[in-house]
Backbone as CSV, one residue per row, in Angstrom:
resi,resn,N_x,N_y,N_z,CA_x,CA_y,CA_z,C_x,C_y,C_z
1,MET,2.057,15.677,-37.501,1.898,14.478,-36.720,0.724,13.702,-37.292
2,LYS,0.961,12.437,-37.552,-0.061,11.602,-38.151,-0.556,10.581,-37.132
3,PHE,-1.853,10.453,-36.993,-2.438,9.467,-36.098,-3.088,8.359,-36.914
4,SER,-2.872,7.161,-36.484,-3.469,6.029,-37.171,-4.855,5.770,-36.606
5,ALA,-5.732,5.312,-37.460,-7.099,5.001,-37.028,-7.121,3.755,-36.153
6,PHE,-6.068,2.937,-36.243,-6.033,1.691,-35.488,-5.120,1.761,-34.266
7,ALA,-4.741,2.947,-33.850,-3.821,3.091,-32.719,-4.428,2.525,-31.442
8,GLY,-5.696,2.759,-31.226,-6.348,2.243,-30.027,-6.470,0.730,-30.051
9,THR,-6.685,0.171,-31.219,-6.812,-1.276,-31.346,-5.492,-1.960,-31.050
10,ASN,-4.392,-1.418,-31.535,-3.071,-2.000,-31.288,-2.754,-1.973,-29.801
11,SER,-3.062,-0.881,-29.154,-2.838,-0.766,-27.711,-3.714,-1.756,-26.956
12,SER,-4.938,-1.933,-27.431,-5.858,-2.868,-26.791,-5.362,-4.301,-26.929
13,VAL,-4.811,-4.645,-28.080,-4.296,-5.998,-28.300,-3.093,-6.252,-27.408
14,ARG,-2.200,-5.272,-27.309,-1.043,-5.430,-26.434,-1.470,-5.563,-24.982
15,GLY,-2.462,-4.800,-24.577,-2.964,-4.897,-23.210,-3.558,-6.265,-22.925
16,HIS,-4.283,-6.803,-23.905,-4.877,-8.133,-23.749,-3.788,-9.203,-23.676
17,GLU,-2.754,-9.094,-24.510,-1.642,-10.048,-24.473,-0.903,-9.960,-23.141
18,ASN,-0.723,-8.744,-22.647,-0.070,-8.559,-21.349,-0.914,-9.184,-20.238
19,TRP,-2.215,-9.003,-20.311,-3.116,-9.574,-19.319,-3.047,-11.101,-19.346
20,LEU,-3.016,-11.695,-20.536,-2.905,-13.149,-20.645,-1.576,-13.648,-20.095
21,SER,-0.512,-12.898,-20.320,0.796,-13.272,-19.788,0.782,-13.248,-18.263
22,ILE,0.191,-12.237,-17.691,0.100,-12.137,-16.230,-0.761,-13.261,-15.669
23,GLU,-1.863,-13.563,-16.330,-2.743,-14.629,-15.866,-2.044,-15.986,-15.944
24,HIS,-1.297,-16.214,-17.017,-0.540,-17.463,-17.164,0.497,-17.592,-16.052
25,ARG,1.183,-16.510,-15.759,2.184,-16.528,-14.687,1.530,-16.795,-13.323
26,GLN,0.356,-16.220,-13.090,-0.354,-16.434,-11.824,-0.766,-17.896,-11.662
27,TRP,-1.265,-18.519,-12.738,-1.625,-19.927,-12.669,-0.397,-20.786,-12.391
28,TRP,0.731,-20.462,-13.027,1.959,-21.225,-12.824,2.435,-21.107,-11.374
29,LEU,2.380,-19.906,-10.814,2.786,-19.715,-9.427,1.849,-20.438,-8.458
30,SER,0.567,-20.414,-8.738,-0.389,-21.120,-7.878,-0.146,-22.623,-7.919
31,PHE,0.082,-23.159,-9.110,0.355,-24.584,-9.254,1.630,-24.960,-8.510
32,THR,2.666,-24.150,-8.623,3.921,-24.415,-7.935,3.727,-24.378,-6.421
33,GLY,2.948,-23.424,-5.940,2.665,-23.353,-4.504,1.944,-24.579,-3.993
34,ILE,0.999,-25.078,-4.770,0.266,-26.281,-4.369,1.196,-27.485,-4.337
35,VAL,2.066,-27.612,-5.338,2.999,-28.747,-5.393,3.963,-28.718,-4.209
36,VAL,4.507,-27.541,-3.898,5.443,-27.439,-2.772,4.744,-27.765,-1.460
37,THR,3.527,-27.288,-1.281,2.773,-27.590,-0.066,2.506,-29.088,0.054
38,LEU,2.151,-29.728,-1.053,1.916,-31.168,-1.017,3.200,-31.944,-0.708
39,LEU,4.322,-31.516,-1.263,5.590,-32.185,-0.975,5.984,-32.047,0.491
40,LEU,5.806,-30.864,1.054,6.115,-30.676,2.469,5.167,-31.479,3.351
41,SER,3.905,-31.579,2.947,2.947,-32.383,3.707,3.308,-33.864,3.640
42,CYS,3.793,-34.324,2.484,4.258,-35.717,2.377,5.446,-35.953,3.297
43,GLY,6.300,-34.972,3.438,7.411,-35.086,4.377,6.920,-35.272,5.798
44,LEU,5.861,-34.559,6.159,5.270,-34.741,7.489,4.746,-36.158,7.667
45,VAL,4.084,-36.678,6.645,3.526,-38.031,6.735,4.644,-39.053,6.909
46,PHE,5.733,-38.895,6.184,6.820,-39.868,6.290,7.509,-39.816,7.649
47,PHE,7.523,-38.668,8.298,8.086,-38.602,9.640,7.162,-39.231,10.675
48,VAL,5.868,-39.097,10.499,4.904,-39.580,11.478,4.554,-41.050,11.260
49,LEU,4.706,-41.549,10.048,4.276,-42.899,9.706,4.834,-43.997,10.613
50,PRO,6.123,-44.018,10.941,6.619,-45.096,11.806,6.002,-45.118,13.202
51,GLU,5.494,-44.002,13.668,4.872,-43.976,14.992,3.486,-44.605,14.980
52,PHE,2.813,-44.618,13.838,1.456,-45.155,13.758,1.393,-46.599,13.265
53,VAL,2.385,-47.028,12.512,2.367,-48.382,11.965,3.341,-49.241,12.760
54,LEU,2.805,-50.275,13.359,3.656,-51.176,14.137,4.523,-52.000,13.183
55,GLY,5.735,-52.253,13.585,6.629,-53.055,12.777,7.563,-52.241,11.896
56,LEU,7.303,-50.962,11.742,8.200,-50.135,10.944,9.383,-49.643,11.751
57,GLY,9.302,-49.763,13.040,10.380,-49.275,13.884,10.227,-47.782,14.144
58,THR,11.131,-47.270,14.916,11.116,-45.840,15.214,12.463,-45.250,14.859
59,TYR,12.511,-43.946,14.831,13.761,-43.258,14.561,14.617,-43.225,15.826
60,SER,15.928,-43.176,15.635,16.816,-43.139,16.796,16.917,-41.737,17.392
61,VAL,16.391,-40.751,16.700,16.411,-39.370,17.200,14.980,-38.922,17.461
62,ASP,14.864,-37.866,18.228,13.548,-37.306,18.533,13.019,-36.571,17.304
63,THR,11.888,-37.019,16.788,11.340,-36.427,15.566,10.393,-35.266,15.832
64,SER,10.112,-34.972,17.080,9.157,-33.905,17.364,9.682,-32.549,16.882
65,VAL,10.988,-32.331,16.986,11.558,-31.066,16.509,11.437,-30.977,14.994
66,ALA,11.717,-32.076,14.312,11.601,-32.089,12.847,10.155,-31.877,12.414
67,LEU,9.218,-32.484,13.132,7.808,-32.307,12.794,7.365,-30.868,12.995
68,HIS,7.764,-30.277,14.099,7.398,-28.879,14.345,8.035,-27.963,13.298
69,ALA,9.261,-28.261,12.906,9.926,-27.449,11.885,9.217,-27.572,10.538
70,LEU,8.836,-28.785,10.151,8.135,-28.962,8.882,6.755,-28.316,8.887
71,VAL,6.060,-28.415,10.005,4.759,-27.739,10.106,4.949,-26.235,9.984
72,GLY,5.980,-25.703,10.631,6.267,-24.276,10.521,6.603,-23.864,9.105
73,ILE,7.386,-24.689,8.405,7.734,-24.370,7.015,6.492,-24.388,6.134
74,VAL,5.633,-25.380,6.324,4.402,-25.443,5.530,3.547,-24.213,5.782
75,LEU,3.370,-23.841,7.035,2.534,-22.677,7.348,3.149,-21.372,6.824
76,LEU,4.463,-21.224,6.974,5.102,-20.022,6.444,4.988,-19.936,4.933
77,PHE,5.170,-21.050,4.257,5.058,-21.051,2.800,3.629,-20.744,2.367
78,ASP,2.642,-21.303,3.063,1.248,-21.016,2.720,0.917,-19.547,2.908
79,VAL,1.398,-18.956,3.986,1.165,-17.523,4.216,1.871,-16.709,3.133
80,TYR,3.065,-17.108,2.750,3.816,-16.401,1.694,3.073,-16.472,0.361
81,VAL,2.534,-17.646,0.041,1.822,-17.798,-1.230,0.529,-16.986,-1.243
82,VAL,-0.171,-16.956,-0.124,-1.427,-16.207,-0.071,-1.196,-14.712,-0.211
83,PHE,-0.156,-14.206,0.449,0.089,-12.773,0.378,1.132,-12.486,-0.645
């Protein structure tokens, strides 16, 4: 059985590359979570906007259920991303 003098170095390089891959994936997931949260928050703003700005009119349906649902989705997604 022959052992190479550089066996530990090769393993170390692979470990470092694996670590960089994991770190890159973590940054990508964090960025995606932030984008989704911002998009859902924009949805909340668009539902609430006609109630605060006069002249935009109101919706013909009750938006309180939609607002509560969107707030719930945002909170559930944030909890999912954190854990």
